[in-house]
Chimera marker file (.cmm) of the C-alpha trace (Angstrom):
<marker_set name="trace">
<marker id="1" x="48.748" y="37.760" z="-48.533" r="1" g="1" b="0" radius="0.5"/>
<marker id="2" x="46.450" y="35.496" z="-49.474" r="1" g="1" b="0" radius="0.5"/>
<marker id="3" x="44.953" y="35.534" z="-53.408" r="1" g="1" b="0" radius="0.5"/>
<marker id="4" x="41.888" y="33.456" z="-54.710" r="1" g="1" b="0" radius="0.5"/>
<marker id="5" x="41.302" y="32.321" z="-58.099" r="1" g="1" b="0" radius="0.5"/>
<marker id="6" x="37.234" y="32.035" z="-58.771" r="1" g="1" b="0" radius="0.5"/>
<marker id="7" x="36.831" y="30.354" z="-62.628" r="1" g="1" b="0" radius="0.5"/>
<marker id="8" x="32.954" y="31.541" z="-63.011" r="1" g="1" b="0" radius="0.5"/>
<marker id="9" x="32.187" y="28.884" z="-66.259" r="1" g="1" b="0" radius="0.5"/>
<marker id="10" x="34.029" y="25.941" z="-63.450" r="1" g="1" b="0" radius="0.5"/>
<marker id="11" x="31.757" y="27.335" z="-60.112" r="1" g="1" b="0" radius="0.5"/>
<marker id="12" x="28.842" y="27.217" z="-62.589" r="1" g="1" b="0" radius="0.5"/>
<marker id="13" x="29.191" y="24.357" z="-63.693" r="1" g="1" b="0" radius="0.5"/>
<marker id="14" x="29.741" y="23.251" z="-60.242" r="1" g="1" b="0" radius="0.5"/>
<marker id="15" x="26.276" y="24.687" z="-59.167" r="1" g="1" b="0" radius="0.5"/>
<marker id="16" x="24.295" y="23.260" z="-61.728" r="1" g="1" b="0" radius="0.5"/>
<marker id="17" x="25.994" y="19.455" z="-61.192" r="1" g="1" b="0" radius="0.5"/>
<marker id="18" x="25.457" y="20.023" z="-57.177" r="1" g="1" b="0" radius="0.5"/>
<marker id="19" x="21.099" y="21.381" z="-58.097" r="1" g="1" b="0" radius="0.5"/>
<marker id="20" x="21.218" y="17.996" z="-60.150" r="1" g="1" b="0" radius="0.5"/>
<marker id="21" x="22.378" y="15.727" z="-57.452" r="1" g="1" b="0" radius="0.5"/>
<marker id="22" x="20.643" y="17.369" z="-55.360" r="1" g="1" b="0" radius="0.5"/>
<marker id="23" x="16.912" y="16.999" z="-56.934" r="1" g="1" b="0" radius="0.5"/>
<marker id="24" x="17.973" y="13.393" z="-57.699" r="1" g="1" b="0" radius="0.5"/>
<marker id="25" x="18.116" y="13.058" z="-53.741" r="1" g="1" b="0" radius="0.5"/>
<marker id="26" x="14.273" y="14.913" z="-53.229" r="1" g="1" b="0" radius="0.5"/>
<marker id="27" x="13.270" y="12.236" z="-56.223" r="1" g="1" b="0" radius="0.5"/>
<marker id="28" x="14.677" y="9.494" z="-54.282" r="1" g="1" b="0" radius="0.5"/>
<marker id="29" x="12.989" y="10.706" z="-51.109" r="1" g="1" b="0" radius="0.5"/>
<marker id="30" x="9.918" y="11.187" z="-52.610" r="1" g="1" b="0" radius="0.5"/>
<marker id="31" x="9.780" y="7.575" z="-53.989" r="1" g="1" b="0" radius="0.5"/>
<marker id="32" x="10.985" y="5.708" z="-50.673" r="1" g="1" b="0" radius="0.5"/>
<marker id="33" x="8.258" y="7.965" z="-48.974" r="1" g="1" b="0" radius="0.5"/>
<marker id="34" x="5.312" y="6.068" z="-48.711" r="1" g="1" b="0" radius="0.5"/>
<marker id="35" x="6.930" y="2.348" z="-48.390" r="1" g="1" b="0" radius="0.5"/>
<marker id="36" x="8.784" y="3.478" z="-45.528" r="1" g="1" b="0" radius="0.5"/>
<marker id="37" x="6.029" y="4.938" z="-43.146" r="1" g="1" b="0" radius="0.5"/>
<marker id="38" x="3.494" y="2.556" z="-42.858" r="1" g="1" b="0" radius="0.5"/>
<marker id="39" x="3.803" y="0.015" z="-39.970" r="1" g="1" b="0" radius="0.5"/>
<marker id="40" x="2.576" y="-3.241" z="-41.193" r="1" g="1" b="0" radius="0.5"/>
<marker id="41" x="1.059" y="-6.308" z="-38.833" r="1" g="1" b="0" radius="0.5"/>
<marker id="42" x="4.235" y="-8.870" z="-37.988" r="1" g="1" b="0" radius="0.5"/>
<marker id="43" x="1.220" y="-11.708" z="-38.316" r="1" g="1" b="0" radius="0.5"/>
<marker id="44" x="-1.550" y="-12.478" z="-39.843" r="1" g="1" b="0" radius="0.5"/>
<marker id="45" x="-3.383" y="-12.173" z="-35.957" r="1" g="1" b="0" radius="0.5"/>
<marker id="46" x="-5.477" y="-10.563" z="-34.529" r="1" g="1" b="0" radius="0.5"/>
<marker id="47" x="-2.878" y="-9.387" z="-31.427" r="1" g="1" b="0" radius="0.5"/>
<marker id="48" x="-0.562" y="-8.469" z="-34.124" r="1" g="1" b="0" radius="0.5"/>
<marker id="49" x="-3.336" y="-5.921" z="-35.917" r="1" g="1" b="0" radius="0.5"/>
<marker id="50" x="-3.697" y="-4.614" z="-32.785" r="1" g="1" b="0" radius="0.5"/>
<marker id="51" x="-0.102" y="-3.719" z="-31.783" r="1" g="1" b="0" radius="0.5"/>
<marker id="52" x="0.223" y="-2.194" z="-35.397" r="1" g="1" b="0" radius="0.5"/>
<marker id="53" x="-2.728" y="0.097" z="-34.444" r="1" g="1" b="0" radius="0.5"/>
<marker id="54" x="-1.079" y="1.818" z="-31.918" r="1" g="1" b="0" radius="0.5"/>
<marker id="55" x="1.067" y="3.028" z="-34.156" r="1" g="1" b="0" radius="0.5"/>
<marker id="56" x="-0.461" y="5.125" z="-37.167" r="1" g="1" b="0" radius="0.5"/>
<marker id="57" x="1.268" y="8.819" z="-35.292" r="1" g="1" b="0" radius="0.5"/>
<marker id="58" x="4.955" y="7.445" z="-36.019" r="1" g="1" b="0" radius="0.5"/>
<marker id="59" x="4.858" y="7.298" z="-39.713" r="1" g="1" b="0" radius="0.5"/>
<marker id="60" x="6.795" y="9.566" z="-41.208" r="1" g="1" b="0" radius="0.5"/>
<marker id="61" x="9.690" y="10.236" z="-42.874" r="1" g="1" b="0" radius="0.5"/>
<marker id="62" x="13.174" y="9.950" z="-41.333" r="1" g="1" b="0" radius="0.5"/>
<marker id="63" x="14.058" y="12.696" z="-44.206" r="1" g="1" b="0" radius="0.5"/>
<marker id="64" x="12.335" y="16.075" z="-44.344" r="1" g="1" b="0" radius="0.5"/>
<link id1="1" id2="2" r="1" g="1" b="0" radius="0.2"/>
<link id1="2" id2="3" r="1" g="1" b="0" radius="0.2"/>
<link id1="3" id2="4" r="1" g="1" b="0" radius="0.2"/>
<link id1="4" id2="5" r="1" g="1" b="0" radius="0.2"/>
<link id1="5" id2="6" r="1" g="1" b="0" radius="0.2"/>
<link id1="6" id2="7" r="1" g="1" b="0" radius="0.2"/>
<link id1="7" id2="8" r="1" g="1" b="0" radius="0.2"/>
<link id1="8" id2="9" r="1" g="1" b="0" radius="0.2"/>
<link id1="9" id2="10" r="1" g="1" b="0" radius="0.2"/>
<link id1="10" id2="11" r="1" g="1" b="0" radius="0.2"/>
<link id1="11" id2="12" r="1" g="1" b="0" radius="0.2"/>
<link id1="12" id2="13" r="1" g="1" b="0" radius="0.2"/>
<link id1="13" id2="14" r="1" g="1" b="0" radius="0.2"/>
<link id1="14" id2="15" r="1" g="1" b="0" radius="0.2"/>
<link id1="15" id2="16" r="1" g="1" b="0" radius="0.2"/>
<link id1="16" id2="17" r="1" g="1" b="0" radius="0.2"/>
<link id1="17" id2="18" r="1" g="1" b="0" radius="0.2"/>
<link id1="18" id2="19" r="1" g="1" b="0" radius="0.2"/>
<link id1="19" id2="20" r="1" g="1" b="0" radius="0.2"/>
<link id1="20" id2="21" r="1" g="1" b="0" radius="0.2"/>
<link id1="21" id2="22" r="1" g="1" b="0" radius="0.2"/>
<link id1="22" id2="23" r="1" g="1" b="0" radius="0.2"/>
<link id1="23" id2="24" r="1" g="1" b="0" radius="0.2"/>
<link id1="24" id2="25" r="1" g="1" b="0" radius="0.2"/>
<link id1="25" id2="26" r="1" g="1" b="0" radius="0.2"/>
<link id1="26" id2="27" r="1" g="1" b="0" radius="0.2"/>
<link id1="27" id2="28" r="1" g="1" b="0" radius="0.2"/>
<link id1="28" id2="29" r="1" g="1" b="0" radius="0.2"/>
<link id1="29" id2="30" r="1" g="1" b="0" radius="0.2"/>
<link id1="30" id2="31" r="1" g="1" b="0" radius="0.2"/>
<link id1="31" id2="32" r="1" g="1" b="0" radius="0.2"/>
<link id1="32" id2="33" r="1" g="1" b="0" radius="0.2"/>
<link id1="33" id2="34" r="1" g="1" b="0" radius="0.2"/>
<link id1="34" id2="35" r="1" g="1" b="0" radius="0.2"/>
<link id1="35" id2="36" r="1" g="1" b="0" radius="0.2"/>
<link id1="36" id2="37" r="1" g="1" b="0" radius="0.2"/>
<link id1="37" id2="38" r="1" g="1" b="0" radius="0.2"/>
<link id1="38" id2="39" r="1" g="1" b="0" radius="0.2"/>
<link id1="39" id2="40" r="1" g="1" b="0" radius="0.2"/>
<link id1="40" id2="41" r="1" g="1" b="0" radius="0.2"/>
<link id1="41" id2="42" r="1" g="1" b="0" radius="0.2"/>
<link id1="42" id2="43" r="1" g="1" b="0" radius="0.2"/>
<link id1="43" id2="44" r="1" g="1" b="0" radius="0.2"/>
<link id1="44" id2="45" r="1" g="1" b="0" radius="0.2"/>
<link id1="45" id2="46" r="1" g="1" b="0" radius="0.2"/>
<link id1="46" id2="47" r="1" g="1" b="0" radius="0.2"/>
<link id1="47" id2="48" r="1" g="1" b="0" radius="0.2"/>
<link id1="48" id2="49" r="1" g="1" b="0" radius="0.2"/>
<link id1="49" id2="50" r="1" g="1" b="0" radius="0.2"/>
<link id1="50" id2="51" r="1" g="1" b="0" radius="0.2"/>
<link id1="51" id2="52" r="1" g="1" b="0" radius="0.2"/>
<link id1="52" id2="53" r="1" g="1" b="0" radius="0.2"/>
<link id1="53" id2="54" r="1" g="1" b="0" radius="0.2"/>
<link id1="54" id2="55" r="1" g="1" b="0" radius="0.2"/>
<link id1="55" id2="56" r="1" g="1" b="0" radius="0.2"/>
<link id1="56" id2="57" r="1" g="1" b="0" radius="0.2"/>
<link id1="57" id2="58" r="1" g="1" b="0" radius="0.2"/>
<link id1="58" id2="59" r="1" g="1" b="0" radius="0.2"/>
<link id1="59" id2="60" r="1" g="1" b="0" radius="0.2"/>
<link id1="60" id2="61" r="1" g="1" b="0" radius="0.2"/>
<link id1="61" id2="62" r="1" g="1" b="0" radius="0.2"/>
<link id1="62" id2="63" r="1" g="1" b="0" radius="0.2"/>
<link id1="63" id2="64" r="1" g="1" b="0" radius="0.2"/>
</marker_set>
């Protein structure tokens, strides 16, 4: 027969810590979303600008 011992105080502390980590990750994702979802032209010429204009629908965050 297996016994499981749960320490409610430890569970609450761990849940709070995990929630804080989740909040920090969400904030980091939001901060990084804008600068990492655009397609910039590789150069200052017309061809580079035209190629960058072909991909407006690919701007999406990697993490959701």
